[in-house]
C-alpha positions in Angstrom: -97.5 35.0 231.5 -94.3 34.8 233.6 -91.6 32.2 233.1 -92.3 30.7 236.5 -95.9 30.0 235.7 -95.0 28.5 232.3 -92.4 26.2 234.0 -95.0 25.1 236.6 -97.5 24.4 233.9 -95.0 22.4 231.9 -94.1 20.3 235.0 -97.9 19.7 235.7 -98.6 18.6 232.1 -95.5 16.4 232.1 -96.5 14.7 235.4 -100.1 14.2 234.1 -98.8 12.6 230.9 -96.4 10.4 232.9 -99.3 9.3 235.2 -101.5 8.4 232.2 -98.6 6.4 230.6 -98.0 4.5 233.9 -101.7 3.7 234.3 -102.0 2.6 230.6 -99.1 0.2 231.1 -100.8 -1.5 234.1 -103.9 -2.4 232.1 -104.1 -6.1 231.2 -103.7 -7.1 227.6 -104.5 -10.5 226.1 -103.9 -11.8 222.6 -106.8 -13.0 220.6 -106.9 -16.7 219.5 -106.1 -15.8 215.9 -102.9 -14.0 217.1 -101.9 -16.9 219.3 -102.4 -19.3 216.4 -100.4 -17.1 214.0 -97.5 -16.9 216.6 -97.4 -20.7 216.9 -97.3 -21.0 213.1 -94.4 -18.5 212.9 -92.5 -20.4 215.6 -93.0 -23.7 213.8 -91.7 -22.2 210.5 -88.7 -20.8 212.3 -87.9 -24.3 213.8 -88.3 -25.9 210.4 -85.8 -23.6 208.7 -83.3 -23.8 211.6 -83.6 -20.1 212.6 -81.9 -18.9 215.7 -81.8 -15.5 217.1 -78.3 -14.0 217.1 -76.8 -12.9 220.4 -74.3 -10.0 220.8 -71.3 -12.2 220.1 -72.8 -13.4 216.8 -73.7 -9.9 215.8 -70.2 -8.6 216.4 -68.7 -11.6 214.6 -70.8 -11.0 211.5 -70.7 -7.2 211.6 -69.7 -5.3 208.5 -68.8 -1.7 208.8 -67.5 -1.2 205.3 -70.3 1.3 204.3 -71.3 0.9 200.6 -68.6 -1.8 200.1 -70.6 -4.1 202.4 -73.6 -4.0 199.9 -71.7 -5.1 196.8 
């Protein structure tokens, strides 16, 4: 098998895989009622404990790059 044929087959397989991935992403997905209920319970628990998701500024402010010294 020549290198040109191998390259063409590689490109064809890559394009087919890419097409399948694109089509799979366009399919509709819905959460079940149990998953929706669980997500609401998690959100209520986060609100009760005062949780807030950190943004980039918070992450950089609280960042520790001391290696093993950061653990102790």
